[in-house]
N, C-alpha and C positions, 0 to 999 in steps of 0.2 A: 482360435484363432489369425483372422490372416496376416502378417502387417507389411501397412500399402510404401511400397518400396521409394515413394518419397520422402515414410516418416522420418523425424530425424532419428540418429541415435542415442535418445537422454537415457540414461539411465536409471538417473537419480535427481531431486530436487530436493534444495535449502534455502526459504526464508530467513532474509532478515531484513527490523523494522519498527515500528511501534503500532500502533494500534490500525493502521490501515490496514499492514500487511495481519495483525491477529485473528483481526476478520470481523471489523466493530463496523456495522450494524446488522449485521447477516446474523440472524435470529437463532435458534435450530431446536426444538422445543423444548430437548431439557439443560438451557437455557446458557447452553456452549454460543460459541460462535464460531463462524463457520467461515467467509470471506472467500477473496479471490483466491489465494494460493493456492488453499481446500480445494476450491475449486480444479484447479491453474493441474494440482497431482491427480487428482482424480482420470479425470481424462490423461492426462499421458502416464498413465498407472495402464488406464486402459487399450494402451496399443504395444505397454514393451513388460512383458512380464517380468518380476522380482524387483518391479519399479519400485527404488522405496524415500523417502521423506520424511523432511524436519523444517519443520515454525520453527525458530526462538524468539520471534517478536513477541514484545510486550508495550500495554498501551502505556501513552504519556513519555515512553520513551528519548531523551534527547541523543544529539548525536555522538556528543561524548561517550554515553550511557553503554550506546549501541559499540562504539571502537572495544570500549574498555570490557563488555559484555557479551557482546556474538560476535566478536569479528572472528576474534581467533578461534572461538570454537566450529563457525563455520569453515575456516581453510583451513580448518585440521580433519574435516568430515568429505575431504578431496572431490566434492559433487561433481558434476557434469556440471548443473547448471547454477549458478546463485544469485538470486533477488537481493538487490538496496534498494529498498527506500527510505530515507530518513536529513532529517535535518528542520524541516515542516512546522515542527513545536518552536522548534529554534526560533523559528522566521516568526513566528506566534507569542515567543514571549516581548513583556516591557524594552527589556535593557537586550539587544539580541547582536552580538558583537559577529556580524558574517564575514569575516578575516578567520576567527577564528570555526565559524561553521563549517565556509570553504577548504582551510586546514584536513579539520579532521575527516571530508566526504574525501577526501585527496589523498590522507592516509586511509583508510579502508578502502577506496580500490584499488590502492598500490598493494592493500595486502590479502586481499581478496581474486585481483585479477588473476593472477599465477597461478591462481591455486582448483583452480575448474577447467572445465571449458568453454565455457562458456559465461559470463555476469552479463545478469540486464540491470537498465538504470531505469525509472522512470520518470517523467515528466509531469507528477501526481496530479489528481484531477483540483478544479477551484471551482465552487459555486458562486453566485453574483449575492451581491451581495454589501450594503455600506460595514457590517464590521471586518470582513476580508477583504476591501478596499484598504484600508489604511497600511495595508503591508503585502498590497501588489508588488510595491517596491525591489522588498525582500525575495518574496517567491521568487516574482522570476530573473532577480542577481545567481537563487539556488541553483535556478533551470538552466540558466547561461553557463555555470560551473557544469553540474549533469553533463552539460551537454561539449563539454571540453574534454573533461579524462573520457569520457565514452572516446569520444573519439583516439586521447591517445594512448588508451589502454584495450582498443579493441572490441570494449563493451555493446551491447543495444543497447538503446533509448526504446522506449514506450513509452511516447507523449498525449498519455493523458490531458494536461492541462489544453492541448489543440481541438480536442474534443469536443463539439458542440453540444454533445449529449451531454454528457456530464454536465453542464453546467446548471441541466434544471432541476432547479428544489424537489420534482418530485420525485428524483433520484436521489435524497439528501435525506440522512431523520430526522427526527425530531431536535435532536441539539445540534444540527446544521452542522455538523463536522466532521460527522462520518455518513459513507451511501448504502442504503438500503442494498436488501436482497439481488434487486432488477441492477443495481449500478455495479457491487463487484462481480457478478454475473458478466456482465460488458467488458469491465478490467482487466477479467480470465479470456475472454476473447480475444484480448488487443495481446495478452502475451504471449498468447497461444497463436493468434498468427505471423509475432515478431518473432518467435523461436522456429519459423516458418515451417508449421504445422498447417493440412490445410484448412479451409476457413469452415468456421460453423452456423457463422452470422455473419455476413459480409458487408451487417447493416448497423452495428454495433455502434458507432461509431453515430451514426443517425440520429435525431432529435425526434420524442417519441411523440404523436400527435397531440394540437392544443386539444387543450380544455377549457372549458370558462374559468375565469383566474378565482380564488376565493373573497368572497364580500369583503368588506371593511372590518364589520365585525368578528367575523369567524378572523382573520389577520390580526388582529388586536388581540379575542385571545390566544393564540398562539404566541405572538409574540408575548405578552404575559406569560403562559407556560413554555417557555422556551426560556425567559430570564430567572423566574424562579428554580424551575429543575436540570437548571446546564450551562446557564453563563455567570450567576453568582457565585454560585458552586464551582468552577472553573476560575473563576480572577479571587477567590479563596483560596484554590491549590497553588498559584500562582504568586499570591500574597508572601505564603506561608513557606512558596519551596518544596510546597510535596507533589506529590504525582500521585496521578490514577493508578500507575503500575511497582507503583511502594510496595514490594516484598511478594510482588507476586511474578512463580516462576515462566518460563516459555514455555505457551502452549503443546508443544511438539520437539520434544530438547535431545533426541536421539533419531539416527539417519535409521531408518526402520520400515522393512517393508510397507507398503502403500497400503490400507484396507479401511475404505470407508465410512465416515462416522452419522451418515446419515443415508 
C-alpha cells in the first residue's frame, strides 16, 4: 500500500474516557460495541503498517475515575495520539461540583499532553430535548474549560457540540444518551479530519435529510419505553451511587497492533 505523503505520521492511538469512547450504542453482531474510536483506529491502521491501538474507556465513568484508573496507564503508553473525553457524566449528576470537575480535567490534560505527540479533546455532541436542557449550562462550562486547556497545552479540539447534524434524534439510540452507528461514524470522520488526514466525508457535519416526524402516539410509546428501559434504571443508579461500568474492564487495555474486530 502506497502511503499518501500528506498522511500524518501517527503510529499509535490510545482512547481514554467513558461510554462515548467505549462505543455505546454502536452494537456489533457479537454483542460488543464498536464506536468512533475503533472506526478511527481501523482507518489509521489502514494507512500505517504496525499501527497500535488501546481503548481504556469504560461506560459510566466520572472524570475522577478516569483520572484514577485510566490517565496514568495511558500516559505510560507514550502513544502518538491520545484522545480524552470525560466529565459529561459528572454534569448529568444532580449534585455536581463543576470546580472539582474542571480541576480533575486539568489534571488529566497536564498529565497526558506531555506523554504523547498529539492530545485530542472534544466538545461532546448534545442532542435536543428537555432532559438535557437543564444540564446545558454545566455542559457549556465544561466545554469552555476544554477550549482553555487545549489552547494552553497544544491539544486539538473536535467540536461535536457545534455540529448541527449530531443534534438529530435519529443519530441517537433509544436510550437518548448514546449515538447510533451512523453517529459514531460521523464522529470518527470529525476526529480523522482534525488530526490532518484527507477527508473521506466532507459533509459529516451536514444534517440528515428531513423526514416526516413520528406521530403523537408513536412519540408517546417511545417516551414510555425510554422511561421504563433507560430513564428509571439510570435514576436508580444515580440514587444508589452505582454505575453501569462498575467492575467492567477496559475494552482494549493494552497498546497492541490493530486488527479489525468486524
